[in-house]
DRENDO-1510 file (C-alpha; in Angstrom, 1 decimal, always signed):
<recs>
REC; n; res; u; v; w
REC; 1; UNK; +108.9; +78.7; +92.3 .
REC; 2; UNK; +107.5; +77.1; +89.2 .
REC; 3; UNK; +109.7; +77.3; +86.2 .
REC; 4; UNK; +107.4; +78.7; +83.4 .
REC; 5; UNK; +108.3; +80.4; +80.2 .
REC; 6; UNK; +105.6; +82.5; +78.5 .
REC; 7; UNK; +106.6; +83.1; +75.0 .
REC; 8; UNK; +104.9; +85.2; +72.3 .
REC; 9; UNK; +104.3; +83.6; +68.9 .
REC; 10; UNK; +104.3; +86.3; +66.2 .
REC; 11; UNK; +107.5; +88.2; +65.9 .
REC; 12; UNK; +109.3; +86.1; +68.6 .
REC; 13; UNK; +109.0; +82.4; +67.6 .
REC; 14; UNK; +108.2; +83.3; +63.9 .
REC; 15; UNK; +108.4; +86.4; +61.7 .
REC; 16; UNK; +105.3; +88.6; +62.0 .
REC; 17; UNK; +103.2; +87.9; +58.8 .
REC; 18; UNK; +99.6; +87.9; +60.2 .
REC; 19; UNK; +97.3; +86.4; +59.1 .
REC; 20; UNK; +100.0; +84.0; +57.7 .
REC; 21; UNK; +102.6; +82.4; +59.9 .
REC; 22; UNK; +106.1; +83.6; +59.1 .
REC; 23; UNK; +109.4; +81.9; +59.0 .
REC; 24; UNK; +110.7; +80.4; +62.2 .
REC; 25; UNK; +113.2; +82.6; +64.0 .
REC; 26; UNK; +116.8; +81.4; +64.1 .
REC; 27; UNK; +117.7; +79.6; +67.4 .
REC; 28; UNK; +114.1; +79.3; +68.8 .
REC; 29; UNK; +114.0; +75.5; +68.7 .
REC; 30; UNK; +117.4; +75.1; +70.4 .
REC; 31; UNK; +116.6; +77.7; +73.1 .
REC; 32; UNK; +113.1; +76.3; +73.8 .
REC; 33; UNK; +114.5; +72.8; +73.9 .
REC; 34; UNK; +117.1; +73.8; +76.4 .
REC; 35; UNK; +114.3; +75.4; +78.5 .
REC; 36; UNK; +112.3; +72.1; +78.4 .
REC; 37; UNK; +115.5; +70.1; +79.3 .
REC; 38; UNK; +116.0; +72.5; +82.2 .
REC; 39; UNK; +112.5; +71.7; +83.5 .
REC; 40; UNK; +110.5; +74.7; +82.3 .
REC; 41; UNK; +106.9; +74.6; +81.3 .
REC; 42; UNK; +106.6; +76.5; +78.0 .
REC; 43; UNK; +103.4; +78.5; +77.3 .
REC; 44; UNK; +103.0; +80.1; +73.9 .
REC; 45; UNK; +100.6; +83.1; +73.5 .
REC; 46; UNK; +99.5; +85.3; +70.7 .
REC; 47; UNK; +97.2; +88.2; +70.1 .
REC; 48; UNK; +96.1; +86.4; +66.9 .
REC; 49; UNK; +93.4; +84.9; +69.1 .
REC; 50; UNK; +92.1; +88.3; +70.1 .
REC; 51; UNK; +89.2; +90.0; +68.5 .
REC; 52; UNK; +90.4; +93.2; +70.1 .
REC; 53; UNK; +93.5; +93.0; +67.8 .
REC; 54; UNK; +92.1; +91.8; +64.6 .
REC; 55; UNK; +89.1; +94.0; +64.9 .
REC; 56; UNK; +86.6; +91.5; +63.3 .
REC; 57; UNK; +85.1; +88.2; +64.6 .
REC; 58; UNK; +87.6; +85.3; +64.4 .
REC; 59; UNK; +87.6; +81.6; +65.2 .
REC; 60; UNK; +89.8; +81.8; +68.3 .
REC; 61; UNK; +90.0; +78.1; +68.7 .
REC; 62; UNK; +90.8; +77.7; +65.0 .
REC; 63; UNK; +93.6; +80.2; +65.4 .
REC; 64; UNK; +94.9; +78.3; +68.4 .
REC; 65; UNK; +94.7; +75.0; +66.5 .
REC; 66; UNK; +96.7; +76.6; +63.6 .
REC; 67; UNK; +99.4; +77.8; +65.9 .
REC; 68; UNK; +99.7; +74.3; +67.5 .
REC; 69; UNK; +99.9; +72.7; +64.1 .
REC; 70; UNK; +102.6; +75.2; +63.0 .
REC; 71; UNK; +104.6; +74.5; +66.2 .
REC; 72; UNK; +104.1; +70.8; +65.8 .
REC; 73; UNK; +105.2; +70.8; +62.1 .
REC; 74; UNK; +108.3; +72.9; +62.8 .
REC; 75; UNK; +109.1; +70.7; +65.9 .
REC; 76; UNK; +109.0; +73.7; +68.2 .
REC; 77; UNK; +109.1; +72.4; +71.9 .
REC; 78; UNK; +106.1; +73.7; +74.0 .
REC; 79; UNK; +103.6; +72.5; +76.6 .
REC; 80; UNK; +100.6; +74.7; +76.0 .
REC; 81; UNK; +99.2; +77.4; +73.6 .
REC; 82; UNK; +97.1; +79.9; +75.4 .
REC; 83; UNK; +93.9; +81.2; +73.9 .
REC; 84; UNK; +93.9; +84.8; +75.0 .
REC; 85; UNK; +91.1; +87.2; +74.2 .
REC; 86; UNK; +92.9; +90.4; +75.1 .
REC; 87; UNK; +96.2; +91.9; +73.9 .
REC; 88; UNK; +99.0; +91.3; +76.4 .
REC; 89; UNK; +100.8; +94.5; +75.7 .
REC; 90; UNK; +104.2; +95.1; +77.4 .
REC; 91; UNK; +105.5; +93.0; +80.2 .
REC; 92; UNK; +107.4; +94.6; +82.9 .
REC; 93; UNK; +108.6; +92.2; +85.4 .
REC; 94; UNK; +111.6; +91.2; +87.5 .
REC; 95; UNK; +111.8; +88.0; +85.5 .
REC; 96; UNK; +111.2; +89.5; +82.1 .
REC; 97; UNK; +113.7; +89.0; +79.1 .
REC; 98; UNK; +113.4; +91.1; +76.1 .
REC; 99; UNK; +113.3; +89.5; +72.6 .
REC; 100; UNK; +115.5; +91.2; +69.9 .
REC; 101; UNK; +116.3; +88.2; +67.6 .
REC; 102; UNK; +118.6; +87.0; +70.2 .
REC; 103; UNK; +117.6; +83.5; +71.2 .
REC; 104; UNK; +121.1; +82.6; +72.3 .
REC; 105; UNK; +121.3; +85.6; +74.6 .
REC; 106; UNK; +117.8; +84.9; +76.0 .
REC; 107; UNK; +118.9; +81.3; +76.9 .
REC; 108; UNK; +121.9; +82.7; +78.9 .
REC; 109; UNK; +119.8; +85.4; +80.6 .
REC; 110; UNK; +117.2; +82.7; +81.6 .
REC; 111; UNK; +120.0; +80.8; +83.2 .
REC; 112; UNK; +121.2; +83.8; +85.1 .
REC; 113; UNK; +117.7; +84.6; +86.3 .
REC; 114; UNK; +117.2; +81.2; +87.8 .
REC; 115; UNK; +120.6; +80.8; +89.4 .
REC; 116; UNK; +120.0; +84.0; +91.4 .
REC; 117; UNK; +116.9; +82.6; +93.1 .
</recs>
């Protein structure tokens, strides 16, 4: 099984302040770096690249580049920023981990999920 982390941007990596990009969440860099060190491929996604969410035409590639620049400037580890055009909604999955401003707990939960496999 490939080790992939799909991580939301607004409200998870940074505070939700669309169209601005909010403050970085506490613990995100350390958690994502641990995942990278453990061999995970990290994909970042956001509905800020979705015309269905913002309800007016947007420069999807421009939004993606802004996210990449933010992540790079803040030294947030990642492998790829996804350019989605539909809202992702709620994930329900046997490998899902909920975010509640709890990056340290998330790191522990990911460890448990991959040790059981």
